[in-house]
C-alpha positions, 0 to 999 in steps of 0.5 A, a space after each residue: 640349514 645344519 642348525 635347523 636340521 639339528 634343532 629338528 632332530 633334537 626336538 624329535 628326540 625330546 618328543 620321542 623320549 617324553 613319549 617313551 617316558 609316558 609309556 613306561 610310566 603307564 607300564 610301571 603300574 601293575 594292571 594285573 594286580 588291579 584286575 586280580 583285585 577286581 576279580 577276587 574281591 569285587 566282581 565274583 563276590 558281588 555276583 555271589 551276593 546277587 546269586 544268594 539274594 535271587 536264591 532267597 527270593 525264590 525260597 520266600 516266594 515259594 513259601 508265600 505261594 504255599 501258604 499266603 499271608 500278608 506277612 509272607 508277602 512283605 517278606 517277598 517284597 523285602 527280598 525283591 528290594 534286596 535283589 534290586 539293590 544287589 543287582 546295581 553292584 553287578 550290572 557294571 560288569 557287562 563283559 565276559 560271561 555276562 555279555 555272553 548270556 545277555 545277563 544285564 538286559 535279561 535282569 535289568 531292562 526297564 520300563 517293563 511291558 505290562 501289556 505283554 506281561 498281561 498277555 502272557 499270563 492270560 495265554 498261560 503259555 510263553 517263552 520268556 527267552 524270546 525277544 518278544 518278552 525282553 521287556 516282560 522279564 527281570 526285576 522290572 517285571 516283578 516291580 509291576 507284578 508285586 507292587 501294582 494295586 491288585 498284586 496281592 489279590 492276583 497272587 492269592 487268587 490267580 494261579 497263572 499270575 503266581 506261576 508267571 512270577 515264579 517263572 520270571 524268578 527262576 529265569 533270573 536264577 538260571 541266568 545268574 547261576 550261569 554267570 557265577 559258574 562261568 567266572 570260575 574259569 574266566 577269571 584267569 583270562 580276565 586277569 591276564 588281559 591287561 592291554 589297552 586294545 579295545 578287546 582287552 578286559 582292562 579296556 572293556 572294564 573301563 568302558 563298562 564302568 563309564 557306560 554304566 555311569 552314563 546309563 544311570 545319568 540318562 535312563 535312571 534320571 535324565 529321561 524321567 526328568 525330561 532332559 532328552 524331551 525338551 524339558 517335558 518330564 517322562 514319569 512313565 520311564 521311571 525305573 521301579 515305578 510301581 514300588 516307588 523305589 527308584 531313588 534308592 536304586 539310583 543311589 545304590 547304582 552311583 555308590 557302587 560305581 564309586 566303590 568300583 573306582 576305588 577298588 573297594 571290595 564287597 567286604 569294604 576293604 580298599 584294594 587296587 583301583 582306578 584311583 591308584 592307577 591315576 596316582 601312579 600316573 601322577 594324576 593326583 589332582 584328577 583323582 581328588 576331583 573325581 572322589 570329591 564329586 562322588 562324595 558330593 553326589 552321594 550326599 545330595 540324596 539326603 534332600 529327597 524323601 519321596 519317590 522319584 515320581 513325587 520328587 519330579 513334581 515337588 523338588 525338580 530343582 534338586 533333581 536338576 542339580 543332581 543330574 548336573 553333578 552326575 553329568 560333570 562326573 562323566 567328563 572326569 571319568 569318560 574323558 580325563 580318566 580314560 585319556 590318562 589310561 590310554 583307553 579308547 571309548 568304544 561304546 556309543 551314546 547320543 546324549 551329548 554327555 
């Protein structure tokens, strides 16, 4: 009996020692340095870039309104695309100031409600901040307003139509200004919140990182592809459907998340990221698998030459392969990476990963 008790005590001691070593191993990594890199070189510069592009969109659209021409309208469309690509680089950070203002939903909700948009324009009076108009604003609304078959004619002949476009742009501008301004004081709170509890900034960052990847998988590709409708394709749910710009947006979104993982700043410099944390935890193999998968997914876009709607018909197998690769990465980052970090996934999804 004494031997048994002694064996149990020794086993318990070994287990506790191993747990303490693992805990200490995690604490040895400077998460504050990671969060500082994210704040200074990734999040704030990305928001500043988006602000610059939204400001420019307002300018080029106002210039077009003052003296319309097809060349100036092309400038508007080019700047809208630049805004949409830049938004892919900030939508991941849906916490703090962005969460407080509902920034992500206000700018990036799709598909847009064209019926509500038409009703607003006809009425001439509307409050774009109400829940009724949640699907009638943002970049997706401009996708319809700028790229539908009668867009140029409407913009040059219908004052109410043009005013609605301007109101949507200015709403986005105000919301972006609010987030950019708030980050200057939020920065210190963000960097100091290094814990693993669900309310910490580090936990929210990891959760939003994983959730943004899953949203790209499901909303940007899986739903149109029919992965959640028994194989029946749903092209009406394609993002940026009117412009046909959905695949570049998807690629930009996935590439942005890959850069976040590696802690790469907007200037291209490699800073402290999730990859460094995994390496510090002796998870070099997992880090290699994740990075290889990011590269595989990015290179897979070279087989696509058409809009997503056309590719659904002409190249569904390649889209299936892309969806499967994105799904595989979900397991690596949402399950394996978060377990290594000791982070609990707190958001809910129903797609079965």
